[in-house]
C-alpha positions as CSV (number, residue, x, y, z in Angstrom):
1,X,-67.5,-1.7,-99.5
2,X,-70.2,-0.4,-97.2
3,X,-74.1,-0.3,-97.6
4,X,-76.0,2.9,-96.7
5,X,-79.6,3.7,-96.7
6,X,-82.0,6.4,-95.1
7,X,-85.6,7.2,-95.0
8,X,-86.5,11.1,-94.3
9,X,-90.1,12.2,-93.7
10,X,-90.8,14.6,-90.8
11,X,-94.4,13.3,-90.9
12,X,-93.7,9.8,-90.0
13,X,-92.6,8.3,-86.4
14,X,-89.8,6.2,-87.6
15,X,-89.8,4.2,-84.4
16,X,-92.9,2.5,-85.8
17,X,-90.9,1.4,-88.9
18,X,-88.4,-0.8,-87.2
19,X,-89.5,-4.1,-89.0
20,X,-89.2,-2.3,-92.4
21,X,-85.8,-0.8,-91.5
22,X,-84.6,-4.1,-90.4
23,X,-85.6,-5.6,-93.8
24,X,-83.9,-2.7,-95.5
25,X,-80.7,-3.2,-93.6
26,X,-80.8,-6.8,-94.5
27,X,-80.8,-6.1,-98.0
28,X,-77.4,-4.4,-97.8
29,X,-75.5,-7.1,-95.8
30,X,-73.4,-8.3,-98.5
31,X,-72.2,-4.9,-99.0
32,X,-71.3,-4.5,-95.2
33,X,-71.0,-8.0,-93.5
34,X,-69.0,-6.9,-90.5
35,X,-71.1,-4.4,-88.7
36,X,-74.6,-2.7,-89.0
37,X,-75.8,0.5,-87.2
38,X,-78.9,2.5,-87.1
39,X,-79.6,6.2,-86.2
40,X,-83.5,6.8,-85.7
41,X,-85.5,9.8,-84.5
42,X,-89.2,10.9,-85.3
43,X,-88.6,11.9,-88.9
44,X,-85.2,10.4,-90.0
45,X,-83.7,6.8,-90.0
46,X,-80.2,6.3,-91.4
47,X,-78.9,2.6,-91.7
48,X,-75.1,1.5,-92.2
49,X,-73.8,-1.7,-93.2
50,X,-69.9,-1.8,-92.7
51,X,-67.1,-3.7,-94.2
52,X,-64.3,-2.7,-91.8
53,X,-61.0,-1.5,-93.3
54,X,-59.8,1.3,-91.3
55,X,-60.2,2.3,-87.6
56,X,-62.5,-0.4,-86.2
57,X,-63.4,1.4,-83.0
58,X,-63.8,4.9,-84.3
59,X,-65.3,4.4,-87.7
60,X,-68.6,3.1,-86.4
61,X,-71.6,4.4,-88.4
62,X,-73.8,6.1,-88.3
63,X,-71.5,8.4,-86.8
64,X,-72.4,11.6,-84.9
65,X,-70.5,14.7,-84.2
66,X,-71.4,17.9,-82.3
67,X,-70.3,21.4,-83.1
68,X,-71.5,24.7,-81.6
69,X,-74.4,23.3,-80.1
70,X,-75.5,21.2,-83.2
71,X,-75.6,17.6,-83.9
72,X,-74.8,16.1,-87.2
73,X,-75.3,12.2,-88.1
74,X,-73.5,10.7,-91.3
75,X,-73.7,7.5,-93.0
76,X,-70.8,7.1,-95.7
77,X,-69.6,4.8,-98.2
78,X,-66.5,5.3,-100.0
79,X,-62.6,6.3,-100.1
80,X,-61.1,9.8,-100.0
81,X,-57.9,10.4,-101.5
82,X,-57.4,13.8,-99.9
83,X,-58.1,12.6,-96.5
84,X,-54.9,14.0,-94.8
85,X,-55.2,17.5,-96.5
86,X,-58.8,17.9,-95.4
87,X,-58.1,16.7,-91.8
88,X,-55.5,19.3,-91.4
89,X,-57.4,22.0,-92.9
90,X,-60.2,21.1,-90.4
91,X,-57.8,20.9,-87.4
92,X,-56.5,24.4,-88.4
93,X,-60.2,25.5,-88.2
94,X,-60.4,24.0,-84.6
95,X,-62.1,20.7,-85.4
96,X,-60.8,17.6,-83.4
97,X,-60.9,14.1,-84.4
98,X,-61.3,11.0,-82.5
99,X,-60.1,8.5,-84.9
100,X,-58.5,8.1,-88.4
101,X,-61.6,7.2,-90.6
102,X,-62.1,9.1,-93.5
103,X,-65.9,9.1,-92.5
104,X,-65.0,11.6,-89.8
105,X,-63.3,13.8,-92.2
106,X,-66.4,13.8,-94.4
107,X,-68.6,14.6,-91.4
108,X,-66.5,17.5,-90.2
109,X,-66.1,18.9,-93.7
110,X,-69.9,19.1,-94.0
111,X,-70.0,20.8,-90.5
112,X,-67.7,23.4,-91.8
113,X,-68.6,23.8,-95.5
114,X,-72.1,22.5,-95.6
115,X,-73.1,21.5,-99.2
116,X,-70.1,22.9,-100.7
117,X,-68.0,20.2,-99.0
118,X,-68.8,17.7,-101.9
119,X,-66.6,19.9,-104.1
120,X,-63.9,19.5,-101.9
121,X,-63.9,15.7,-101.6
122,X,-61.4,14.0,-104.0
123,X,-62.4,10.1,-104.1
124,X,-65.1,7.9,-104.6
125,X,-68.0,8.1,-102.2
126,X,-71.6,8.3,-101.4
127,X,-73.0,9.8,-98.0
128,X,-76.0,11.6,-96.3
129,X,-75.8,14.0,-93.4
130,X,-78.7,14.7,-91.1
131,X,-78.5,18.0,-89.2
132,X,-80.6,17.4,-86.0
133,X,-81.1,21.0,-85.4
134,X,-82.4,22.1,-88.6
135,X,-84.2,18.8,-89.3
136,X,-82.5,18.6,-92.8
137,X,-80.7,15.8,-94.8
138,X,-78.1,16.3,-97.4
139,X,-76.8,13.5,-99.8
140,X,-74.0,13.4,-102.2
141,X,-71.9,10.8,-104.3
142,X,-68.7,11.2,-106.3
143,X,-69.0,12.8,-109.8
144,X,-68.7,9.6,-111.6
145,X,-70.8,7.7,-109.5
146,X,-68.6,4.9,-108.6
147,X,-70.3,4.4,-105.1
148,X,-73.8,4.1,-105.8
149,X,-76.7,6.2,-104.4
150,X,-80.1,5.6,-105.6
151,X,-82.9,7.8,-104.4
152,X,-86.8,8.3,-104.5
153,X,-88.9,11.3,-103.5
154,X,-92.5,11.0,-103.3
155,X,-94.4,14.1,-101.4
156,X,-92.4,14.6,-98.2
157,X,-90.6,11.2,-98.3
158,X,-87.1,11.3,-99.5
159,X,-85.1,8.0,-99.2
160,X,-81.8,6.7,-100.6
161,X,-79.8,3.4,-100.5
162,X,-76.8,1.8,-102.0
163,X,-79.1,-0.7,-103.8
164,X,-82.4,-0.5,-105.4
165,X,-83.9,-3.6,-103.6
166,X,-83.5,-1.6,-100.4
167,X,-85.9,1.2,-101.6
168,X,-88.3,-1.3,-102.9
169,X,-89.1,-2.2,-99.2
170,X,-90.4,1.2,-98.6
171,X,-94.3,1.0,-97.8
């Protein structure tokens, strides 16, 4: 089990929100006691708390990947049952992999299929991908909702988290 959270608002400088982001991360510590990570830029912050199960070195999150001059960042919680098939499909399309985590498979599936990638994933999952070039965020969870993904939207603000108390810390 891992914990994920994110805060997306193009009108906010997230570097000025570090204390709030730190507190948000702390609320997820029981979901991911082994590692924590943060991606931050002007309008987007992604948080990850990790319970290490597979690929300690190459599964760190938030995870970034570049393809055709575009950079994508993911935070992910879950387990894919069709990881091997998707990885082979992506390799056949020219995608390369650094490790063995299903996080990397989800990220590269998004890079290839965009929002339709969620239809191809067989498993239990919640994730969000930030496209740094377009300045967009895509979030999805498994069809049954086994992996939690709570969210709030108010004006230009969009935020999500694995736990409701995390969202309650937003100013």
